[in-house]
C-alpha positions, -999 to +999 in steps of 0.1 A: +592-107+284+604-072+274+632-055+293+627-018+294+656+005+289+643+037+306+667+059+286+651+047+254+615+042+266+588+061+247+567+063+279+573+093+301+561+104+335+546+138+338+562+157+367+573+191+377+599+204+402+579+192+433+565+160+420+537+149+397+521+178+378+485+186+387+476+204+353+488+186+323+483+186+285+475+152+270+505+139+251+509+103+236+527+078+258+522+097+291+527+075+322+504+091+347+499+086+385+465+074+395+457+109+408+467+125+375+447+100+355+415+106+377+420+144+371+423+141+332+405+110+321+373+128+311+392+151+288+418+126+276+415+121+238+401+088+227+428+066+211+458+085+225+480+061+243+481+066+280+494+045+309+490+045+346+517+041+374+495+020+398+508+017+435+507-019+449+487-009+480+457+002+460+428-020+449+432-028+412+393-030+409+394+009+412+410+009+378+387-017+361+364+006+344+393+027+329+413-004+315+399-003+279+414+033+276+448+023+289+478+009+269+500+003+299+496-003+336+529-001+355+528-019+388+552-011+416+574-033+437+585-008+464+605-037+481+615-070+467+598-087+496+564-071+488+546-092+463+512-075+461+519-065+424+519-101+415+482-104+425+474-071+407+490-084+374+470-117+377+438-099+383+445-075+354+450-105+330+426-131+343+396-112+358+397-081+338+412-095+305+435-065+302+453-068+268+477-039+273+512-039+286+517-048+323+550-035+335+569-042+367+588-013+381+607-005+414+627-033+431+624-058+401+651-084+407+662-113+383+649-141+406+614-126+405+610-129+367+597-164+363+568-155+387+563-121+371+559-139+337+534-165+351+513-138+368+509-116+336+537-092+335+551-088+300+576-060+306+600-051+334+623-023+343+650-042+361+667-026+392+699-008+381+722-034+397+706-064+378+721-081+349+702-083+316+720-116+308+711-131+341+675-120+335+672-137+302+687-168+317+662-168+346+634-168+320+648-199+303+655-217+336+621-235+338+611-247+303+575-253+314+550-258+342+523-284+350+499-258+364+481-232+344+488-195+350+478-160+337+495-167+303+485-203+297+453-210+318+452-248+310+473-272+331+497-294+311+472-325+312+443-304+297+463-292+266+459-309+233+485-336+225+504-315+200+508-287+225+518-311+253+544-327+231+561-293+230+566-297+267+578-334+265+614-322+272+600-306+303+580-337+314+608-362+307+634-339+322+617-336+356+638-362+373+669-342+363+660-312+384 
């Protein structure tokens, strides 16, 4: 999982003094609101990288036909107790086969990272008070899972012997938890 440093991120929101701009000029690596995207998608140049900042209370199906044109979908966690973005990420990966970047934004905490990874997120903007070292440690805490997920859809028992052996330490270490 990639940890995004917003000061060095090439993706940028397009906003004015009073919020998101209504009229905008297409530029690479623009991270647009859904409303902005709907306003410019018919004129957006093919092949120019664009991303959408998608609210967690919207239906991800509304974005389905535009997914082939998007390089990034940033899903929002407005509160750490609101997990609707997990479902949106899983739908993007499993149902819609979205191959671009799925990024978590907002109240993204270290203890949420293992589930984020399993549901299809591949990048996260951690909340400012979260430690990068703790985040990396959280992703190593569980070396494997028996169930399938958005990343590896097959459960452990359905994987070929060579792959299952890579999880041998996980299987044998189960009693140590």
